C-alpha positions, 0 to 999 in steps of 0.5 A: 357315722359316729366317731369317738375322740379321746383327749386328756392324756399326758405324762404324770408322776405316780400318785397324781391324777388325770381326767380323760375325755371322750367326745362323740360326734353323734349321740352318745345316747345311742349306746346302751353301754360305753366303756374306757379301754386301755392297751398297755405295752405288749398287752391286749386291749382291756376294758377298765371301766364301763357305764350303762345308759339306763341306770348309770351303773358303773363297773370297773376292772379290779386293777383300777377299782377305787382309783378311777371313776367313769361318768357320762353326759348324754346331753353333751355327748361326752364321757369321762374317766377320772384317774387318781392315784396313778401307778406306773402300771396304768401307763397305756393308750386309753380309748373309748368305745361302746361295749361290746366295741364297734370297730368303726368307733376306735379312735387314736386314743390318748397316751397316759404315761405314769413315771417318776 
């Protein structure tokens, strides 16, 4: 059974950058659409970025558009989220999953904290 494992989170100051990684234990190519989700304190989990296997199309939530970049490397079963110009409101636990999500793919997530 495929598992997704997130890494790369940390504590940064506003305006700084982080790169999150998502490693699939199996073939990332099995998933037509993969996405990064986040859950901010007291809020529902939301999709922040998605990428399509077929053509590499990427789509972003308005709140991160222009600051975050999602990418995917099917050859090494990895997905990434480059986060620039981070804001305190980006503080959340970040997860990767397919879209629509599969319950079995939820990992522990990686904590991103943006604070001065």
